[in-house]
C-alpha positions in Angstrom: 16.0 12.3 -2.2 12.8 10.2 -2.8 12.0 8.4 -6.0 8.6 9.1 -7.6 6.9 7.1 -10.4 5.0 8.9 -13.1 2.9 7.8 -16.1 2.3 9.7 -19.3 -1.3 10.6 -19.9 -0.9 10.3 -23.7 1.5 7.4 -24.5 1.3 5.5 -21.2 5.1 5.5 -20.6 6.1 4.9 -17.0 9.3 6.3 -15.5 10.9 7.2 -12.2 12.2 10.6 -11.1 14.5 11.5 -8.2 13.1 14.8 -6.8 12.1 16.6 -3.7 8.5 16.6 -2.6 8.4 20.4 -2.7 9.6 20.8 -6.3 6.9 23.0 -8.0 7.4 21.8 -11.5 6.0 18.5 -12.7 8.3 16.5 -15.0 7.2 15.9 -18.6 7.2 12.6 -20.5 10.7 11.8 -21.9 9.1 10.1 -25.0 6.4 12.6 -26.2 6.9 15.7 -23.9 3.3 15.5 -22.6 1.8 15.8 -19.2 2.3 13.1 -16.6 0.5 11.9 -13.5 1.9 10.4 -10.3 1.5 6.7 -9.9 0.7 5.5 -6.4 1.8 2.0 -5.4 0.8 -0.1 -2.3 3.4 -0.4 0.4 4.3 -3.8 1.7 4.0 -4.3 5.5 5.8 -7.1 7.3 4.9 -8.0 10.9 7.7 -9.7 12.7 7.8 -11.4 16.0 5.5 -13.8 17.8 2.5 -11.9 16.5 0.2 -9.3 18.1 -3.0 -11.1 16.8 -2.6 -14.2 19.0 -1.8 -12.1 22.1 -4.3 -9.2 21.6 -7.4 -10.8 20.2 -7.2 -14.4 21.4 -10.6 -15.7 22.7 -10.7 -17.9 25.8 -11.5 -21.5 25.2 -14.7 -21.3 27.4 -16.2 -18.7 25.1 -15.7 -20.7 21.9 -17.1 -23.9 23.4 -20.3 -22.2 24.7 -20.8 -20.5 21.3 -20.4 -23.9 19.5 -23.0 -25.5 21.8 -25.5 -22.7 21.2 -25.2 -23.1 17.5 -26.1 -26.8 17.7 -29.4 -26.1 19.5 
């Protein structure tokens, strides 16, 4: 069962609830019994391995040298 984080709209208390995504009732604040809103957090992403950036987007050495020469003129 997933864990969802909620924040009270009145007192600002933050808490977590284990519940299904399809549960029709929203929890209420355990401190003041007021309405709550869901808190969305960023998800961390970890890229492992030798890296896709160096293999997919790597420029050839001839292109970078010619662009450096055109900048100098």
